[in-house]
C-alpha positions as CSV (number, residue, x, y, z in Angstrom):
1,M,-29.1,-27.8,19.3
2,L,-27.9,-24.7,17.5
3,H,-31.5,-23.2,17.4
4,K,-31.8,-23.9,21.2
5,L,-28.4,-22.2,21.8
6,Y,-29.3,-19.1,19.8
7,T,-32.7,-18.9,21.5
8,K,-31.1,-19.3,24.9
9,V,-28.5,-16.6,24.1
10,L,-31.3,-14.2,23.0
11,N,-33.3,-14.9,26.1
12,T,-30.6,-14.6,28.6
13,K,-28.5,-11.9,27.1
14,I,-30.7,-9.5,25.2
15,C,-33.7,-9.5,27.5
16,D,-36.5,-7.4,25.7
17,Y,-34.3,-6.5,22.7
18,K,-34.6,-8.4,19.5
19,I,-32.2,-8.8,16.6
20,I,-34.1,-7.8,13.5
21,S,-33.3,-7.7,9.9
22,K,-34.3,-4.0,9.4
23,R,-31.2,-1.9,8.9
24,C,-30.3,1.6,8.1
25,S,-26.5,1.9,7.7
26,A,-24.5,2.9,4.7
27,L,-21.3,2.5,6.6
28,F,-21.4,-1.1,7.8
29,I,-22.5,-3.8,5.4
30,N,-22.1,-7.6,6.0
31,G,-23.3,-11.0,5.2
32,P,-25.5,-11.5,2.1
33,K,-26.1,-7.7,1.9
34,A,-22.4,-7.4,0.8
35,T,-23.3,-9.1,-2.5
36,D,-26.0,-6.6,-3.2
37,S,-23.9,-3.5,-2.3
38,F,-20.3,-2.6,-3.0
39,V,-18.4,-2.6,0.3
40,Y,-16.1,0.4,0.0
41,L,-14.7,0.1,3.5
42,T,-15.3,-1.5,6.9
43,P,-15.2,1.0,9.8
44,Y,-12.9,0.5,12.8
45,I,-15.2,-0.1,15.9
46,D,-13.6,0.9,19.1
47,Y,-16.4,-0.3,21.4
48,K,-14.2,-2.6,23.4
49,E,-11.8,0.2,24.1
50,R,-14.6,2.7,25.0
51,I,-16.5,0.3,27.3
52,K,-13.4,-0.1,29.5
53,E,-14.4,3.4,30.9
54,N,-18.0,2.6,31.2
55,D,-18.7,5.1,33.9
56,L,-17.1,7.9,31.9
57,V,-19.2,6.9,28.8
58,K,-22.4,7.1,30.9
59,A,-21.4,10.4,32.4
60,E,-20.7,11.9,29.0
61,I,-24.0,10.7,27.6
62,E,-25.8,12.4,30.5
63,K,-23.7,15.6,29.9
64,R,-24.8,15.5,26.3
65,K,-28.5,14.9,27.4
66,I,-29.1,12.6,24.5
67,Q,-31.2,9.3,24.4
68,F,-28.7,6.5,24.1
69,D,-29.5,3.0,25.5
70,L,-26.0,1.8,26.6
71,L,-27.5,-1.4,28.2
72,K,-29.0,-2.3,24.8
73,L,-25.6,-1.9,23.1
74,E,-24.0,-4.0,25.8
75,N,-26.5,-6.8,25.5
76,L,-26.3,-6.7,21.7
77,W,-22.6,-6.9,21.8
78,S,-22.7,-9.8,24.3
79,V,-24.9,-11.8,22.0
80,Y,-22.6,-11.1,19.1
81,E,-19.4,-12.0,21.0
82,E,-21.1,-15.3,22.3
83,L,-22.1,-16.4,18.8
84,K,-18.7,-15.4,17.4
85,T,-17.0,-17.5,20.1
86,R,-19.3,-20.4,19.3
87,K,-18.4,-20.2,15.7
88,L,-14.6,-20.1,16.4
89,E,-15.1,-23.2,18.6
90,Y,-16.9,-25.0,15.8
91,D,-14.2,-24.0,13.3
92,S,-11.4,-25.1,15.6
93,R,-13.1,-28.4,16.3
94,K,-13.8,-29.0,12.6
95,Q,-10.1,-28.4,11.7
96,E,-9.0,-30.8,14.4
97,V,-11.4,-33.6,13.3
98,S,-10.6,-33.0,9.6
99,K,-6.9,-33.4,10.3
100,E,-7.5,-36.6,12.3
101,L,-9.6,-37.9,9.5
102,E,-7.1,-37.0,6.9
103,Q,-4.3,-39.0,8.8
104,L,-6.5,-42.0,9.0
105,L,-7.4,-41.9,5.3
106,K,-3.8,-41.5,4.4
107,S,-2.9,-44.6,6.3
108,K,-5.7,-46.3,4.5
109,Q,-7.6,-47.2,7.7
110,E,-11.3,-48.0,7.5
111,G,-14.0,-48.9,10.0
112,D,-16.2,-47.3,12.6
113,N,-13.6,-44.7,13.6
114,V,-13.4,-43.3,10.1
115,E,-17.2,-43.2,9.7
116,K,-17.5,-41.6,13.1
117,L,-15.1,-38.8,12.2
118,K,-16.8,-38.2,8.8
119,I,-20.2,-37.8,10.6
120,Q,-18.6,-35.4,13.1
121,V,-17.1,-33.3,10.2
122,H,-20.5,-33.3,8.5
123,L,-22.3,-32.2,11.7
124,L,-19.8,-29.5,12.4
125,K,-20.2,-28.1,8.9
126,E,-23.9,-28.1,9.3
127,N,-23.7,-26.3,12.6
128,I,-21.3,-23.7,11.2
129,R,-23.7,-23.1,8.2
130,K,-26.8,-22.8,10.5
131,L,-24.8,-20.4,12.7
132,K,-23.8,-18.1,9.8
133,E,-27.0,-16.1,9.5
134,P,-27.7,-15.6,13.2
135,L,-24.1,-14.4,13.6
136,W,-24.5,-12.0,10.7
137,S,-27.6,-10.6,12.3
138,A,-26.0,-10.3,15.6
139,E,-22.9,-8.6,14.2
140,E,-25.0,-6.2,12.2
141,A,-27.3,-5.3,15.1
142,A,-24.3,-4.8,17.5
143,I,-22.1,-2.8,15.2
144,I,-24.9,-0.5,13.8
145,E,-25.8,0.3,17.5
146,A,-22.1,0.8,18.4
147,L,-21.8,3.3,15.5
148,K,-24.5,5.4,17.2
149,L,-22.3,5.9,20.3
150,P,-21.3,9.5,20.6
151,N,-17.7,10.8,20.5
152,K,-15.7,11.3,23.7
153,L,-15.9,14.8,25.1
154,H,-12.9,17.1,25.1
155,N,-11.8,18.3,28.6
156,L,-12.5,21.9,27.5
157,T,-16.1,21.2,26.7
158,P,-18.2,23.0,29.3
159,D,-21.6,22.2,30.9
160,V,-22.8,25.6,29.9
161,D,-21.6,27.9,27.1
162,K,-18.3,29.5,28.0
163,I,-17.1,32.8,26.5
164,I,-13.3,32.7,26.1
165,Y,-12.7,36.0,24.1
166,E,-14.6,39.2,23.3
167,H,-13.7,42.1,21.0
168,G,-15.3,45.4,21.0
169,S,-18.8,46.2,22.3
170,K,-22.1,45.0,20.8
171,P,-24.3,47.4,18.7
172,N,-27.1,49.2,20.2
173,N,-30.0,49.6,17.7
174,D,-33.1,48.0,16.3
175,K,-31.8,47.4,12.8
176,D,-33.1,44.5,10.6
177,H,-30.7,43.3,7.9
178,L,-33.5,42.3,5.5
179,K,-35.0,45.8,5.7
180,I,-31.8,47.5,5.2
181,G,-30.8,45.1,2.3
182,K,-34.1,45.9,0.6
183,E,-33.9,49.8,1.2
184,K,-30.3,49.9,-0.2
185,N,-31.0,47.4,-3.0
186,L,-28.3,45.0,-1.6
187,I,-30.5,41.9,-1.0
188,H,-33.3,40.4,-3.0
189,F,-34.7,37.9,-0.5
190,I,-37.6,35.7,-1.4
191,K,-37.2,32.9,1.2
192,N,-34.4,30.8,2.9
193,E,-33.9,28.8,-0.2
194,N,-34.0,31.7,-2.7
195,Y,-32.1,34.9,-2.3
196,Y,-29.7,37.1,-4.2
197,L,-26.9,39.5,-3.1
198,K,-26.5,42.7,-5.2
199,G,-24.2,45.7,-5.3
200,D,-21.9,46.1,-2.3
201,A,-23.4,43.0,-0.8
202,A,-22.1,40.9,-3.7
203,L,-18.8,42.6,-3.4
204,F,-18.9,41.9,0.3
205,E,-19.2,38.1,-0.5
206,L,-16.4,38.0,-3.0
207,G,-14.1,40.3,-0.9
208,A,-14.6,38.4,2.3
209,K,-13.7,35.1,0.7
210,F,-10.6,36.5,-0.9
211,Y,-9.5,38.2,2.3
212,F,-9.9,35.0,4.3
213,S,-8.2,33.0,1.5
214,K,-5.2,35.4,1.4
215,I,-4.7,35.2,5.3
216,L,-5.0,31.5,5.3
217,K,-2.5,31.0,2.6
218,E,-0.1,33.4,4.5
219,N,-0.5,30.9,7.4
220,N,0.5,27.9,5.4
221,Y,-3.0,26.7,4.5
222,T,-3.4,24.9,1.1
223,Q,-6.5,25.6,-0.9
224,F,-8.4,22.5,-1.8
225,S,-11.1,21.9,-4.4
226,N,-13.9,19.7,-3.2
227,P,-17.0,18.0,-4.8
228,D,-20.5,19.4,-4.2
229,F,-21.9,15.9,-3.8
230,S,-21.2,13.2,-1.2
231,K,-22.4,9.6,-0.8
232,S,-24.5,8.2,2.0
233,L,-21.5,6.4,3.2
234,I,-19.6,9.6,3.8
235,I,-22.6,11.3,5.5
236,E,-23.0,8.5,8.1
237,G,-19.2,8.2,8.5
238,C,-19.1,11.9,9.5
239,G,-21.7,11.0,12.2
240,E,-24.9,12.4,10.7
241,D,-28.0,10.5,9.9
242,H,-27.8,9.8,6.1
243,T,-31.6,9.2,6.0
244,N,-32.6,12.4,7.7
245,S,-33.7,15.1,5.1
246,D,-33.4,17.7,7.8
247,S,-29.6,17.1,7.9
248,T,-28.7,17.1,4.2
249,F,-30.3,17.5,0.9
250,I,-30.8,14.0,-0.5
251,L,-31.0,13.4,-4.2
252,H,-33.9,10.9,-5.0
253,H,-35.1,9.4,-8.2
254,N,-38.8,9.8,-8.2
255,E,-39.5,7.1,-10.8
256,D,-37.3,4.5,-9.2
257,N,-39.3,2.5,-6.7
258,K,-36.3,0.4,-5.6
259,V,-34.2,3.1,-4.3
260,N,-31.5,1.9,-1.8
261,I,-31.7,4.5,1.0
262,D,-28.2,3.5,2.1
263,S,-26.7,4.4,-1.3
264,R,-27.7,7.8,-2.4
265,L,-26.1,11.2,-3.3
266,H,-26.3,14.2,-1.0
267,L,-25.9,17.8,-2.0
268,T,-23.5,19.2,0.6
269,G,-21.3,21.7,-1.3
270,G,-17.6,21.9,-1.6
271,G,-17.4,24.0,1.7
272,S,-18.3,21.0,3.9
273,L,-16.6,18.5,6.1
274,Y,-18.3,15.8,4.1
275,S,-16.5,16.9,0.9
276,F,-13.2,16.8,2.6
277,F,-13.8,13.2,3.8
278,A,-15.1,12.1,0.5
279,Y,-11.5,12.6,-0.6
280,H,-9.8,11.2,2.6
281,A,-11.9,8.1,3.3
282,K,-9.9,5.0,3.1
283,N,-6.8,7.0,2.5
284,V,-3.4,6.1,3.9
285,L,-0.8,8.8,4.6
286,Y,2.8,8.8,5.7
287,A,3.2,10.3,9.2
288,K,5.8,12.8,7.7
289,V,3.0,14.6,5.8
290,L,1.1,15.5,8.9
291,P,-0.2,17.9,10.0
292,L,-2.6,18.7,7.1
293,T,-3.7,22.3,6.8
294,Y,-6.4,22.7,4.1
295,F,-9.2,25.1,3.3
296,S,-11.8,25.3,0.6
297,M,-14.0,28.2,-0.7
298,G,-17.3,27.3,-2.1
299,R,-21.0,26.6,-1.3
300,Q,-22.4,24.9,1.7
301,Y,-25.9,23.4,1.5
302,I,-27.8,22.7,4.7
303,P,-31.7,22.4,4.9
304,S,-33.1,25.5,6.7
305,P,-33.6,24.6,10.4
306,T,-36.6,27.0,10.8
307,E,-39.5,28.7,8.9
308,E,-38.2,32.0,10.0
309,D,-36.7,33.7,6.8
310,N,-33.5,35.7,7.2
311,L,-29.8,35.3,6.3
312,H,-29.0,33.5,9.4
313,H,-31.1,30.5,8.3
314,V,-30.5,30.3,4.5
315,S,-29.9,26.9,3.1
316,Q,-27.2,27.9,0.6
317,S,-24.2,29.9,1.9
318,S,-20.8,31.0,0.5
319,V,-18.3,29.7,3.1
320,V,-14.6,29.1,3.8
321,Q,-14.1,25.7,5.3
322,I,-11.0,24.6,7.1
323,F,-9.7,21.0,7.6
324,N,-6.8,20.0,9.8
325,A,-5.4,16.5,10.5
326,T,-2.8,15.9,13.2
327,R,-1.1,12.8,14.5
328,N,-2.5,12.9,18.1
329,E,-4.5,14.8,20.7
330,T,-1.6,16.9,21.9
331,E,-0.9,18.2,18.3
332,L,-4.6,18.7,17.9
333,D,-4.8,20.9,20.9
334,G,-1.9,22.9,19.7
335,T,-3.6,23.4,16.4
336,L,-6.8,24.6,18.2
337,N,-4.7,27.3,20.0
338,N,-3.2,28.3,16.6
339,I,-6.7,28.6,15.1
340,I,-7.9,30.8,17.8
341,D,-5.0,33.2,17.2
342,L,-5.8,33.0,13.5
343,I,-9.5,33.8,14.0
344,K,-8.6,36.9,16.0
345,K,-6.1,37.8,13.2
346,L,-8.9,37.5,10.6
347,Y,-11.9,39.1,12.5
348,T,-10.3,41.9,14.6
349,P,-9.2,44.1,11.7
350,L,-12.8,44.2,10.4
351,G,-13.8,46.4,13.4
352,Y,-16.9,44.4,14.3
353,H,-17.8,43.3,17.7
354,Y,-17.4,39.5,18.0
355,R,-16.8,36.9,20.7
356,L,-15.4,33.3,20.8
357,S,-17.3,30.7,22.9
358,Y,-17.0,27.0,23.8
359,V,-20.4,25.3,23.3
360,A,-22.1,23.3,26.1
361,A,-21.9,19.5,25.8
362,N,-25.7,19.2,25.3
363,Q,-25.4,21.4,22.2
364,L,-22.8,19.3,20.4
365,K,-23.4,16.9,17.6
366,T,-22.6,13.3,18.3
367,W,-19.4,13.4,16.3
368,E,-18.0,16.5,18.0
369,S,-15.8,16.4,21.1
370,L,-15.6,20.2,21.3
371,R,-17.0,23.2,19.4
372,L,-15.7,26.7,19.2
373,T,-18.2,29.3,17.9
374,I,-17.5,32.7,16.5
375,E,-20.5,34.9,17.3
376,M,-21.7,38.4,16.4
377,Y,-24.6,40.2,17.9
378,S,-27.8,40.6,15.8
379,S,-30.0,43.4,16.7
380,S,-32.9,41.9,14.8
381,Q,-32.6,38.6,16.6
382,K,-31.8,40.2,20.0
383,N,-29.2,37.6,20.4
384,Y,-25.7,36.5,19.5
385,M,-25.6,34.5,16.3
386,E,-23.0,32.1,15.0
387,V,-21.1,33.4,12.0
388,G,-18.4,30.6,12.0
389,N,-17.4,27.5,14.1
390,I,-14.5,25.2,14.7
391,S,-15.1,21.6,15.7
392,L,-12.8,19.0,17.1
393,S,-13.7,15.3,16.5
394,G,-10.4,13.6,17.4
395,D,-10.1,10.3,15.7
396,F,-13.8,9.6,15.8
397,I,-14.5,10.1,12.1
398,S,-11.1,8.8,10.9
399,K,-11.9,5.5,12.5
400,R,-15.4,5.3,10.8
401,L,-14.0,6.2,7.4
402,M,-10.6,4.4,7.7
403,F,-8.6,7.5,7.2
404,T,-5.1,6.3,8.4
405,Y,-1.4,7.1,8.5
406,T,1.5,4.8,9.1
407,E,4.2,5.4,11.8
408,E,6.8,2.8,12.9
409,K,5.0,0.1,10.7
410,Q,1.7,0.7,12.6
411,S,-1.6,2.1,11.2
412,K,-3.0,5.0,13.3
413,F,-5.9,7.4,12.9
414,P,-5.3,11.1,12.4
415,H,-7.1,13.5,14.7
416,I,-9.3,16.1,13.0
417,L,-10.1,19.7,13.4
418,S,-12.6,21.2,11.0
419,G,-15.0,24.0,10.7
420,T,-16.6,26.9,8.7
421,I,-14.3,29.7,9.6
422,L,-16.4,32.1,7.5
423,N,-20.1,32.0,6.7
424,V,-20.8,35.0,4.4
425,P,-24.6,35.4,4.7
426,K,-24.4,35.3,8.5
427,L,-21.5,37.7,8.6
428,L,-23.3,40.1,6.2
429,A,-26.5,39.9,8.3
430,C,-24.6,41.1,11.4
431,A,-22.5,43.6,9.4
432,L,-25.7,45.3,8.1
433,E,-27.0,45.7,11.7
434,Q,-23.9,47.4,13.1
435,D,-24.2,51.0,14.5
436,G,-23.6,53.6,11.7
437,E,-24.1,53.2,7.9
438,F,-23.1,50.0,6.2
439,I,-19.9,50.3,4.3
440,L,-17.7,47.7,2.7
441,P,-14.7,46.8,4.9
442,K,-11.5,48.0,3.3
443,Q,-10.1,44.5,3.8
444,F,-12.8,43.2,1.3
445,A,-12.1,45.7,-1.4
446,I,-11.2,43.9,-4.6
447,E,-8.1,45.1,-6.3
448,H,-8.4,45.5,-10.1
């Protein structure tokens, strides 16, 4: 009967889709797999809330121009819910029959009625046992697919890139930062994974970080020290594919043939969103401590996205990363406005031309609801290049990594704003290509 039920559910609800045992999730672990791997947390899945606005979800997927099969998710979830309901019915019926049997045995009754109830309890237990694995498989398939659903879009996210602020005028020359760096003995560049800053370029790196650090502290930011490594759980929790070697540097033991791809270390650097969430995952705060305003100075490691060698594509960067957590969307929007003012306060005194833009929906990562880019013009690339960015993710990552706060005896999820407010190699590349001779900005001068 159970086998027929499960087959029927699969045939009628999931159409051409199949529930398979293959998995790739470090974030959600259930059933027998939970005995093989330590379950650090269970993500909060808001699929039922999201699907109430089905038309909006579809429209936003189209705006993002991503391949996501919403019908597949709906069918998988339907199968999961039907099997879960069936198990609850079995559990409830078993409890009723067991209670009835217990009363008969207490009154020392015997006969066909008692035997009949015993058989019913046995059959119900057997049905529950047989339903366990199909339910685990259905739950796993539905939730892993639900975790792929992209974040909601912010109302400020445009369909095409939108410039919201511009300072100064772009340089007019044909300079190349690598040529200048070599001629002036400022950069020893071998490839994207291997380069060295020397002389004033090295002072530029140190001075830029100290300058940004000073201004951030003056604006009530607290410096944070983060780890360079993050686990697969954190990578997936932050919305990235933890198995994709183009997204993060993955540590792999070459001599170990039984590597669990869902439980590895990733070299991300202390200046990354991952490293902040490595600390805040499964963390519970009191509402009174919010908002959080943190920043970290350190390395950021990202696999080079292209074969083209220059400072815009290096895989190791010195950065300043910020991390803000607020109680709700309204506070988050207010924080965004404050950050925009702070960016102007940081960049305008340097005297470089720059602009701020909101990125189009189809350029966002799945975890982002809005991204603001800080761009400078590169004469070698003949284009505007990003030197910093700010991303809003709302409560998307907080729900996945169970970062919560308590308010009025309720658990709620903080809304997150984060970003690389300074990327030194990218800023240096554009600074070297400005009109006139390269000089170290006075703001970056290191006081002895």
